[in-house]
Residue frames as a rotation matrix with the C-alpha (Angstrom) as fourth column:
MET 1
0.142 -0.625 -0.768 8.77
-0.109 0.761 -0.639 51.50
0.984 0.175 0.040 -29.34
ALA 2
0.983 0.170 0.064 9.13
-0.098 0.198 0.975 49.76
0.153 -0.965 0.212 -25.95
THR 3
0.184 -0.980 0.081 12.55
-0.393 -0.149 -0.907 50.39
0.901 0.135 -0.413 -24.54
LYS 4
0.940 0.061 -0.336 14.29
0.254 0.531 0.808 48.41
0.228 -0.845 0.484 -21.80
ILE 5
0.255 -0.892 0.373 17.31
-0.908 -0.353 -0.225 49.13
0.332 -0.281 -0.900 -19.64
ARG 6
0.982 0.131 0.134 19.00
-0.164 0.944 0.285 45.76
-0.089 -0.302 0.949 -19.35
LEU 7
0.231 -0.948 0.218 22.34
-0.549 0.059 0.834 44.01
-0.804 -0.312 -0.507 -19.11
GLN 8
0.805 -0.138 -0.577 24.33
-0.498 0.373 -0.783 42.80
0.323 0.918 0.231 -22.17
ARG 9
0.828 -0.450 0.334 26.69
-0.016 0.577 0.817 39.94
-0.560 -0.682 0.470 -21.31
PHE 10
0.555 -0.770 -0.314 30.41
-0.614 -0.124 -0.780 39.92
0.562 0.626 -0.542 -22.02
GLY 11
0.034 -0.672 0.740 33.42
-0.976 0.136 0.168 38.08
-0.213 -0.728 -0.651 -20.66
LYS 12
-0.559 -0.336 -0.758 34.50
-0.575 0.816 0.062 34.52
0.598 0.470 -0.649 -20.62
LYS 13
0.284 0.691 -0.664 32.77
0.010 0.690 0.723 31.43
0.959 -0.212 0.190 -19.21
GLY 14
0.258 -0.074 -0.963 32.52
0.897 0.388 0.211 31.74
0.358 -0.919 0.166 -15.44
LYS 15
-0.536 -0.492 -0.687 33.71
0.655 -0.755 0.030 35.42
-0.533 -0.433 0.726 -15.40
PRO 16
0.182 0.644 0.743 30.83
0.955 -0.296 0.022 37.47
0.234 0.705 -0.669 -16.76
PHE 17
-0.729 -0.334 -0.598 31.00
0.424 -0.906 -0.010 41.16
-0.538 -0.261 0.802 -17.29
PHE 18
0.022 0.903 0.428 28.01
0.974 0.078 -0.214 43.25
-0.226 0.422 -0.878 -18.29
HIS 19
-0.944 -0.184 0.273 27.24
0.263 -0.921 0.289 46.40
0.198 0.345 0.917 -20.17
VAL 20
-0.266 0.887 -0.378 24.17
0.511 -0.203 -0.835 48.42
-0.818 -0.415 -0.399 -19.07
VAL 21
-0.978 -0.081 0.192 22.31
0.208 -0.367 0.907 49.30
-0.003 0.927 0.375 -22.27
VAL 22
-0.195 0.950 -0.244 19.07
-0.422 -0.306 -0.854 50.81
-0.885 -0.064 0.460 -23.43
ALA 23
-0.984 -0.178 0.025 17.61
-0.083 0.571 0.817 48.49
-0.160 0.801 -0.577 -26.08
ASP 24
-0.195 0.941 -0.276 14.37
-0.888 -0.049 0.458 47.78
0.417 0.335 0.845 -27.84
SER 25
-0.068 0.196 0.978 12.58
-0.792 0.585 -0.172 45.01
-0.606 -0.787 0.115 -25.87
ARG 26
0.897 0.439 0.049 12.27
-0.306 0.698 -0.648 42.87
-0.318 0.566 0.760 -28.97
SER 27
0.370 -0.816 -0.445 15.99
-0.683 0.085 -0.725 42.74
0.630 0.572 -0.526 -29.74
PRO 28
0.523 -0.271 -0.808 18.18
0.449 0.894 -0.009 39.78
0.725 -0.358 0.589 -28.55
ARG 29
0.848 -0.206 -0.489 20.10
0.470 -0.136 0.872 40.02
-0.246 -0.969 -0.018 -25.26
ASP 30
0.032 -0.956 -0.293 23.40
0.398 -0.257 0.881 40.62
-0.917 -0.145 0.372 -26.87
GLY 31
0.093 0.143 0.985 22.03
0.995 0.010 -0.095 42.17
-0.024 0.990 -0.142 -30.00
LYS 32
-0.382 -0.189 0.905 21.47
0.446 -0.895 0.001 45.73
0.809 0.404 0.426 -31.24
PHE 33
-0.020 0.356 -0.934 21.04
0.958 -0.261 -0.120 48.39
-0.287 -0.897 -0.336 -28.63
ILE 34
0.767 0.386 0.512 20.22
0.519 -0.843 -0.143 52.13
0.377 0.375 -0.847 -28.64
GLU 35
0.395 -0.612 0.686 22.65
-0.545 -0.757 -0.361 53.54
0.739 -0.231 -0.632 -26.14
ARG 36
0.062 -0.465 -0.883 25.28
0.650 0.691 -0.318 52.22
0.758 -0.554 0.345 -23.71
LEU 37
0.738 0.371 0.563 24.82
-0.142 -0.731 0.667 53.60
0.659 -0.573 -0.487 -20.22
GLY 38
0.240 -0.661 0.711 27.60
-0.971 -0.148 0.190 51.91
-0.021 -0.736 -0.677 -18.22
SER 39
-0.157 -0.415 -0.896 29.13
-0.344 0.874 -0.345 48.71
0.926 0.254 -0.279 -17.09
TYR 40
0.602 0.334 0.725 28.63
-0.798 0.243 0.551 46.12
0.008 -0.911 0.413 -14.18
ASN 41
-0.181 -0.728 -0.661 31.35
-0.437 0.662 -0.609 43.74
0.881 0.179 -0.438 -13.00
PRO 42
0.780 0.546 0.305 30.02
-0.526 0.309 0.792 41.21
0.338 -0.779 0.529 -10.38
ASN 43
0.542 -0.582 -0.606 33.41
0.419 0.813 -0.405 39.52
0.728 -0.035 0.684 -10.12
THR 44
-0.562 -0.712 0.420 34.78
0.010 -0.514 -0.858 42.09
0.827 -0.478 0.296 -7.68
ASN 45
0.205 0.581 -0.787 33.81
0.865 0.269 0.424 42.42
0.459 -0.768 -0.447 -4.04
PRO 46
0.049 0.998 0.037 31.86
0.149 0.029 -0.988 44.77
-0.988 0.053 -0.147 -3.81
ALA 47
0.235 0.171 0.957 30.65
0.925 0.262 -0.274 44.73
-0.298 0.950 -0.097 -7.43
THR 48
-0.700 -0.513 -0.497 32.04
0.283 -0.838 0.467 47.45
-0.656 0.186 0.731 -9.62
ILE 49
0.284 0.863 0.417 29.32
0.900 -0.090 -0.427 49.59
-0.331 0.497 -0.802 -11.19
ASP 50
-0.783 -0.474 -0.402 30.18
0.276 -0.845 0.459 52.42
-0.557 0.248 0.792 -13.59
LEU 51
0.011 0.912 0.409 27.05
0.980 0.072 -0.188 54.26
-0.201 0.403 -0.893 -14.73
ASN 52
-0.878 -0.144 0.456 26.45
0.280 -0.928 0.246 57.58
0.388 0.344 0.855 -16.58
PHE 53
-0.671 0.592 -0.448 24.05
0.554 -0.002 -0.833 58.97
-0.493 -0.806 -0.326 -13.99
ASP 54
-0.452 0.510 -0.732 22.51
-0.416 -0.846 -0.333 61.78
-0.789 0.154 0.594 -16.11
LYS 55
-0.642 0.253 -0.724 21.88
-0.678 0.254 0.690 59.65
0.358 0.934 0.008 -19.30
THR 56
-0.833 0.349 -0.430 20.37
0.420 0.904 -0.080 56.87
0.361 -0.247 -0.899 -17.23
LEU 57
-0.593 0.628 -0.504 18.09
0.358 -0.355 -0.864 59.29
-0.721 -0.693 -0.014 -15.30
ASP 58
-0.496 0.391 -0.775 17.00
-0.757 -0.633 0.165 60.82
-0.426 0.668 0.610 -18.63
TRP 59
-0.713 0.269 -0.647 16.09
-0.378 0.630 0.678 57.45
0.590 0.729 -0.347 -20.03
VAL 60
-0.797 0.441 -0.413 14.20
0.603 0.543 -0.584 56.49
-0.033 -0.714 -0.699 -16.89
ASN 61
-0.463 0.579 -0.671 12.25
-0.051 -0.773 -0.632 59.74
-0.885 -0.258 0.388 -17.09
LYS 62
-0.626 0.176 -0.759 11.49
-0.779 -0.169 0.604 58.97
-0.022 0.970 0.243 -20.80
GLY 63
0.413 0.893 0.180 9.86
-0.896 0.434 -0.095 55.74
-0.163 -0.123 0.979 -19.77
ALA 64
-0.061 -0.520 -0.852 12.49
-0.517 0.747 -0.419 53.02
0.854 0.414 -0.314 -20.31
GLU 65
0.783 0.487 0.387 11.71
-0.596 0.408 0.692 50.13
0.179 -0.772 0.610 -18.14
PRO 66
-0.324 -0.943 0.077 14.66
-0.927 0.301 -0.222 48.41
0.186 -0.144 -0.972 -16.31
THR 67
0.176 0.261 -0.949 14.75
-0.092 0.964 0.248 44.70
0.980 0.044 0.193 -15.90
ASP 68
0.933 0.254 -0.256 14.89
0.206 0.207 0.956 43.23
0.296 -0.945 0.141 -12.38
THR 69
0.228 -0.933 -0.277 18.73
0.955 0.159 0.249 43.11
-0.189 -0.322 0.928 -12.18
ALA 70
-0.471 -0.426 0.773 19.02
0.583 -0.807 -0.089 46.59
0.662 0.409 0.629 -13.87
ARG 71
0.517 0.682 0.518 16.47
0.010 -0.610 0.792 48.00
0.856 -0.404 -0.322 -11.44
ALA 72
0.847 -0.241 -0.474 18.60
0.530 0.305 0.791 46.74
-0.046 -0.921 0.386 -8.55
ILE 73
-0.229 -0.948 0.220 21.67
0.973 -0.233 0.007 48.37
0.045 0.215 0.976 -10.10
LEU 74
-0.243 0.215 0.946 19.81
0.336 -0.896 0.290 51.67
0.910 0.388 0.145 -10.65
SER 75
0.787 0.617 0.014 18.48
0.135 -0.195 0.971 51.57
0.602 -0.763 -0.237 -7.15
TYR 76
0.506 -0.734 -0.454 21.95
0.848 0.325 0.419 50.95
-0.159 -0.597 0.786 -5.78
LYS 77
-0.547 -0.765 0.341 23.40
0.822 -0.567 0.046 53.96
0.158 0.305 0.939 -7.61
GLY 78
-0.547 0.298 -0.782 20.49
0.415 -0.715 -0.563 56.25
-0.727 -0.633 0.267 -6.65
VAL 79
-0.985 0.155 0.077 18.89
0.009 -0.402 0.916 56.81
0.173 0.902 0.395 -10.03
LEU 80
-0.248 0.952 -0.179 15.46
0.608 0.297 0.736 55.62
0.754 0.073 -0.652 -8.98
TYR 81
-0.034 0.209 -0.977 15.67
0.920 -0.376 -0.112 57.71
-0.391 -0.903 -0.179 -5.65
LYS 82
-0.834 -0.348 -0.428 16.57
0.189 -0.909 0.371 60.76
-0.518 0.229 0.824 -7.70
LYS 83
-0.761 0.633 0.142 13.55
0.130 -0.066 0.989 60.14
0.635 0.772 -0.032 -10.01
HIS 84
-0.031 0.756 -0.654 11.38
0.919 0.279 0.279 59.78
0.393 -0.592 -0.704 -6.89
LEU 85
-0.284 -0.197 -0.938 12.61
0.696 -0.716 -0.061 63.06
-0.659 -0.670 0.341 -5.51
GLU 86
-0.995 -0.048 -0.085 12.09
-0.028 -0.697 0.717 64.86
-0.093 0.716 0.692 -8.83
GLY 87
-0.414 0.910 0.004 8.48
0.523 0.234 0.819 63.58
0.745 0.341 -0.573 -8.81
GLY 88
0.113 0.389 -0.914 8.01
0.975 -0.222 0.026 65.08
-0.193 -0.894 -0.405 -5.34
VAL 89
-0.716 -0.380 -0.586 9.31
0.281 -0.925 0.256 68.49
-0.639 0.019 0.769 -6.74
LYS 90
-0.902 0.400 0.161 6.90
0.110 -0.147 0.983 68.28
0.417 0.904 0.088 -9.65
LYS 91
-0.024 0.939 -0.343 3.96
0.768 0.236 0.595 67.75
0.640 -0.249 -0.727 -7.24
GLY 92
0.122 0.044 0.992 5.03
-0.276 -0.958 0.076 70.61
0.953 -0.283 -0.105 -5.06
ALA 93
0.910 0.178 -0.375 5.81
0.277 0.413 0.868 68.43
0.309 -0.893 0.326 -1.95
LEU 94
0.304 -0.865 -0.399 9.46
0.751 -0.040 0.659 69.48
-0.586 -0.499 0.638 -1.97
THR 95
0.788 -0.222 -0.575 11.56
-0.464 -0.827 -0.317 72.26
-0.405 0.516 -0.755 -3.31
ALA 96
0.809 -0.500 -0.309 14.40
-0.074 0.434 -0.898 71.61
0.583 0.749 0.314 -5.62
GLU 97
-0.086 -0.867 0.491 16.93
-0.707 -0.294 -0.644 72.57
0.702 -0.402 -0.587 -2.94
GLN 98
0.222 0.258 0.940 15.28
-0.883 0.461 0.082 70.19
-0.413 -0.849 0.330 -0.37
ALA 99
0.984 0.175 0.036 15.38
-0.134 0.858 -0.495 67.37
-0.117 0.483 0.868 -2.98
ASP 100
0.435 -0.892 -0.123 19.09
-0.223 0.025 -0.975 68.04
0.872 0.452 -0.188 -3.72
ALA 101
-0.168 -0.445 0.880 19.89
-0.952 -0.157 -0.261 68.10
0.255 -0.882 -0.397 0.05
LYS 102
0.532 0.441 0.723 18.06
-0.661 0.750 0.029 64.79
-0.530 -0.494 0.690 0.63
PHE 103
0.971 -0.155 -0.182 19.80
-0.035 0.662 -0.749 63.19
0.237 0.733 0.637 -2.31
ALA 104
0.134 -0.970 0.204 23.25
-0.479 -0.243 -0.843 64.40
0.868 0.015 -0.497 -1.15
GLU 105
0.033 -0.022 0.999 22.57
-0.989 0.143 0.036 63.06
-0.143 -0.990 -0.017 2.33
TRP 106
0.834 0.456 0.310 21.56
-0.389 0.885 -0.255 59.76
-0.391 0.092 0.916 0.92
LEU 107
0.810 -0.550 -0.204 24.50
-0.050 0.281 -0.959 59.58
0.585 0.786 0.199 -1.34
GLY 108
-0.102 -0.816 0.569 26.96
-0.838 -0.238 -0.491 60.39
0.536 -0.527 -0.660 1.57
ALA 109
0.255 0.246 0.935 25.41
-0.829 0.554 0.081 57.64
-0.498 -0.796 0.345 3.70
LYS 110
0.979 0.198 0.048 25.59
-0.138 0.820 -0.555 55.16
-0.149 0.537 0.830 0.87
ASP 111
0.468 -0.882 -0.063 29.29
-0.283 -0.082 -0.956 55.99
0.837 0.465 -0.288 0.16
GLY 112
-0.066 -0.473 0.878 30.00
-0.983 -0.123 -0.140 55.62
0.174 -0.872 -0.457 3.80
ARG 113
0.552 0.337 0.763 28.50
-0.516 0.857 -0.004 52.09
-0.655 -0.391 0.647 3.97
ILE 114
0.939 -0.301 -0.166 30.41
0.004 0.492 -0.871 51.08
0.344 0.817 0.463 0.72
GLU 115
0.147 -0.949 0.278 33.69
-0.606 -0.309 -0.733 52.33
0.782 -0.061 -0.621 2.25
GLY 116
0.083 -0.007 0.997 32.92
-0.962 0.260 0.082 50.50
-0.259 -0.966 0.014 5.48
LYS 117
0.921 0.255 0.295 32.39
-0.171 0.944 -0.283 47.28
-0.351 0.210 0.913 3.57
LYS 118
0.666 -0.730 -0.152 35.67
-0.059 0.152 -0.987 47.73
0.744 0.666 0.058 1.66
ASP 119
-0.037 -0.672 0.740 37.52
-0.894 -0.309 -0.325 48.43
0.447 -0.673 -0.589 4.96
SER 120
0.338 0.254 0.906 36.05
-0.744 0.661 0.092 45.37
-0.576 -0.706 0.412 6.64
LEU 121
0.999 0.029 0.014 36.94
-0.013 0.771 -0.637 43.18
-0.029 0.636 0.771 3.66
THR 122
0.349 -0.935 0.063 40.49
-0.318 -0.182 -0.930 44.53
0.881 0.305 -0.361 3.63
LYS 123
-0.064 -0.333 0.941 40.85
-0.996 -0.040 -0.082 43.95
0.065 -0.942 -0.329 7.40
SER 124
0.703 0.398 0.589 39.44
-0.475 0.880 -0.029 40.40
-0.530 -0.259 0.808 7.15
LYS 125
0.899 -0.389 -0.200 41.87
-0.009 0.440 -0.898 39.67
0.437 0.809 0.393 4.29
GLU 126
0.042 -0.914 0.404 44.80
-0.634 -0.337 -0.696 40.96
0.772 -0.227 -0.594 6.36
GLU 127
0.128 0.047 0.991 43.74
-0.942 0.319 0.107 38.91
-0.311 -0.947 0.085 9.43
VAL 128
0.948 0.234 0.215 43.54
-0.156 0.931 -0.329 35.76
-0.277 0.278 0.920 7.27
LYS 129
0.550 -0.833 -0.065 46.99
-0.102 0.010 -0.995 36.48
0.829 0.553 -0.080 5.90
LYS 130
-0.127 -0.660 0.741 48.42
-0.902 -0.234 -0.363 36.93
0.412 -0.714 -0.566 9.43
ALA 131
0.501 0.362 0.786 46.74
-0.698 0.706 0.120 33.74
-0.511 -0.609 0.606 10.63
ALA 132
0.985 -0.130 -0.111 48.11
0.009 0.687 -0.726 31.87
0.171 0.715 0.678 7.64
LEU 133
0.277 -0.939 0.201 51.63
-0.383 -0.300 -0.873 33.28
0.881 0.165 -0.444 8.27
ALA 134
-0.041 -0.252 0.967 51.55
-0.999 0.024 -0.036 32.33
-0.014 -0.967 -0.253 11.96
ALA 135
0.759 0.383 0.527 50.36
-0.404 0.911 -0.081 28.83
-0.511 -0.151 0.846 11.16
GLU 136
0.822 -0.544 -0.168 53.17
0.034 0.341 -0.939 28.48
0.569 0.766 0.299 8.59
ALA 137
0.059 -0.857 0.512 55.71
-0.706 -0.399 -0.586 29.73
0.706 -0.327 -0.628 11.04
LYS 138
0.213 0.134 0.968 54.56
-0.891 0.434 0.136 27.29
-0.402 -0.891 0.211 13.69
LYS 139
0.978 0.123 0.169 54.63
-0.039 0.901 -0.433 24.37
-0.206 0.417 0.885 11.17
ASN 140
0.576 -0.813 -0.086 58.14
-0.133 0.010 -0.991 25.32
0.807 0.582 -0.102 10.06
ALA 141
-0.088 -0.563 0.822 59.31
-0.952 -0.195 -0.235 25.50
0.293 -0.803 -0.519 13.72
ASP 142
0.564 0.341 0.752 57.84
-0.596 0.799 0.084 22.08
-0.572 -0.495 0.654 14.40
ARG 143
0.962 -0.252 -0.103 59.62
0.060 0.564 -0.824 20.69
0.266 0.787 0.557 11.24
ALA 144
0.246 -0.923 0.294 62.89
-0.522 -0.382 -0.762 22.24
0.816 0.034 -0.577 12.40
ALA 145
0.039 -0.161 0.986 62.54
-0.986 0.152 0.064 20.77
-0.160 -0.975 -0.153 15.83
ALA 146
0.839 0.313 0.446 61.73
-0.265 0.950 -0.167 17.29
-0.475 0.022 0.879 14.43
LEU 147
0.807 -0.581 -0.103 64.68
-0.040 0.120 -0.992 17.57
0.589 0.805 0.074 12.06
ALA 148
0.102 -0.782 0.615 67.01
-0.825 -0.412 -0.387 18.62
0.555 -0.468 -0.687 14.86
ILE 149
0.329 0.138 0.934 65.97
-0.764 0.620 0.178 15.59
-0.555 -0.772 0.309 16.93
LYS 150
0.981 0.114 0.158 66.43
-0.004 0.824 -0.566 13.25
-0.195 0.555 0.809 14.00
ASN 151
0.628 -0.775 0.079 69.88
0.035 -0.073 -0.997 14.59
0.778 0.628 -0.019 13.20
ALA 152
0.465 -0.459 0.757 71.19
-0.876 -0.362 0.318 14.87
0.129 -0.811 -0.570 16.75
PRO 153
-0.414 -0.665 -0.622 74.02
-0.487 0.739 -0.466 12.33
0.769 0.110 -0.629 17.62
VAL 154
0.666 0.700 -0.257 72.85
-0.219 0.513 0.830 9.46
0.713 -0.497 0.495 19.80
GLU 155
-0.298 -0.785 0.543 74.61
-0.781 -0.127 -0.612 9.29
0.549 -0.606 -0.575 23.13
GLU 156
0.088 0.333 -0.939 74.66
0.223 0.912 0.345 5.98
0.971 -0.239 0.006 25.03
VAL 157
-0.050 0.040 0.998 73.65
-0.901 -0.433 -0.027 6.53
0.431 -0.901 0.058 28.63
VAL 158
-0.452 -0.140 -0.881 74.56
0.231 0.935 -0.267 3.68
0.862 -0.325 -0.390 31.01
GLU 159
0.196 0.515 0.834 72.13
-0.763 -0.455 0.460 3.65
0.617 -0.726 0.304 33.80
GLU 160
-0.876 -0.480 -0.057 72.89
-0.313 0.653 -0.690 1.84
0.368 -0.586 -0.722 36.98
THR 161
0.034 0.903 -0.427 70.26
0.047 0.426 0.904 -0.48
0.998 -0.051 -0.028 38.20
PRO 162
0.471 0.165 0.867 69.24
-0.783 -0.375 0.496 -0.29
0.407 -0.912 -0.047 41.86
GLU 163
0.979 -0.194 -0.055 70.77
0.200 0.899 0.389 -3.85
-0.026 -0.392 0.919 42.41
GLU 164
0.231 -0.949 0.214 74.23
0.659 -0.009 -0.752 -2.63
0.716 0.314 0.623 41.23
VAL 165
0.020 -0.178 0.984 74.00
-0.418 -0.895 -0.154 0.36
0.908 -0.408 -0.092 43.49
GLU 166
0.781 0.300 0.547 73.26
-0.614 0.216 0.759 -1.82
0.110 -0.929 0.353 46.49
GLU 167
0.887 -0.455 -0.085 75.96
0.448 0.890 -0.088 -4.33
0.116 0.040 0.992 45.65
ALA 168
0.234 -0.825 0.514 78.72
0.212 -0.472 -0.855 -1.68
0.949 0.309 0.065 45.38
PRO 169
0.262 -0.197 0.945 78.65
-0.860 -0.492 0.136 -0.78
0.439 -0.848 -0.298 49.07
VAL 170
0.914 0.079 0.399 78.79
-0.295 0.803 0.517 -4.43
-0.279 -0.591 0.757 50.08
ALA 171
0.682 -0.725 0.096 81.84
0.563 0.437 -0.701 -4.94
0.466 0.532 0.707 47.86
GLU 172
0.151 -0.598 0.787 83.49
-0.299 -0.787 -0.540 -1.88
0.942 -0.154 -0.298 49.44
ALA 173
0.548 0.055 0.835 82.77
-0.836 0.048 0.546 -3.16
-0.010 -0.997 0.072 52.94
ALA 174
0.972 -0.201 0.122 84.19
0.198 0.979 0.039 -6.58
-0.127 -0.014 0.992 51.93
THR 175
0.382 -0.883 0.273 87.40
0.425 -0.095 -0.900 -4.94
0.821 0.460 0.339 50.73
GLU 176
0.180 -0.276 0.944 87.61
-0.726 -0.685 -0.062 -3.01
0.663 -0.674 -0.324 54.02
GLU 177
0.773 0.169 0.611 87.19
-0.588 0.553 0.591 -6.15
-0.238 -0.816 0.526 56.01
ALA 178
0.877 -0.465 -0.117 89.79
0.300 0.722 -0.623 -7.99
0.375 0.511 0.773 53.93
PRO 179
-0.004 -0.929 0.370 92.76
-0.160 -0.365 -0.917 -5.92
0.987 -0.063 -0.148 55.14
ALA 180
0.106 0.104 0.989 91.54
-0.978 -0.170 0.123 -6.26
0.181 -0.980 0.084 58.70
ALA 181
0.962 0.194 0.193 91.27
-0.219 0.969 0.119 -10.01
-0.164 -0.157 0.974 58.29
GLU 182
0.578 -0.803 -0.148 94.79
0.237 0.338 -0.911 -10.11
0.781 0.491 0.385 56.81
ALA 183
-0.085 -0.609 0.789 96.10
-0.617 -0.589 -0.522 -8.07
0.782 -0.531 -0.326 59.64
THR 184
0.447 0.336 0.829 94.56
-0.882 0.322 0.344 -10.46
-0.152 -0.885 0.440 62.21
ALA 185
0.990 -0.080 -0.116 95.80
0.034 0.935 -0.353 -13.42
0.137 0.346 0.928 60.34
GLU 186
0.228 -0.969 0.091 99.35
0.039 -0.085 -0.996 -12.13
0.973 0.231 0.019 60.36
GLU 187
-0.051 -0.221 0.974 99.15
-0.920 -0.369 -0.132 -11.35
0.389 -0.903 -0.185 64.06
SER 188
0.797 0.409 0.445 97.97
-0.550 0.795 0.256 -14.94
-0.249 -0.448 0.858 64.73
LYS 189
0.781 -0.583 -0.225 100.94
0.257 0.628 -0.735 -16.34
0.570 0.516 0.640 62.73
GLU 190
-0.070 -0.836 0.544 103.40
-0.398 -0.477 -0.784 -14.24
0.915 -0.271 -0.300 64.68
GLU 191
0.199 0.203 0.959 101.94
-0.980 0.059 0.191 -15.47
-0.018 -0.977 0.211 67.96
ASN 192
0.981 0.178 0.083 102.10
-0.172 0.982 -0.074 -19.07
-0.095 0.059 0.994 66.79
ALA 193
0.590 -0.803 -0.078 105.70
0.236 0.264 -0.935 -18.77
0.772 0.533 0.346 65.76
């Protein structure tokens, strides 16, 4: 019987969720399967993959062929690399300890890259939130300023035109001349009398 490692779709429209299963290649996509190996959720960033490593490695060693997407998932989790290293041990190119050390090193590097991606995504989300809060605070300040201007009482400011300013000294001079003229007029009347 030809067995395949493939994905079985679950979830609602637009939000798929998959089970990784071993099934007969002739059975329908969501039909009968032999064994469930794990799950795959592409809706999260990075995608969530839960896989029973030992069972999956056992099925791959038995000859189960993964589909293209399942192959990418198995490669991501290191199942295919572990199979490759076990093949090297069988041929005598590596010892079991060397193979385990190489796999542990690869697994540590892979976990470091995944954590780095999660950290960068978290930082970028925080930066976006900070930028949005700053923009919202600026917008609220602008609204408050516009409202304050709108609600402020209107004061009437009377500005003097330059002509009025020039006329005022002339009027003062005229009033100063008037008493002097009156005084001279009175003196002339006294003299005449």
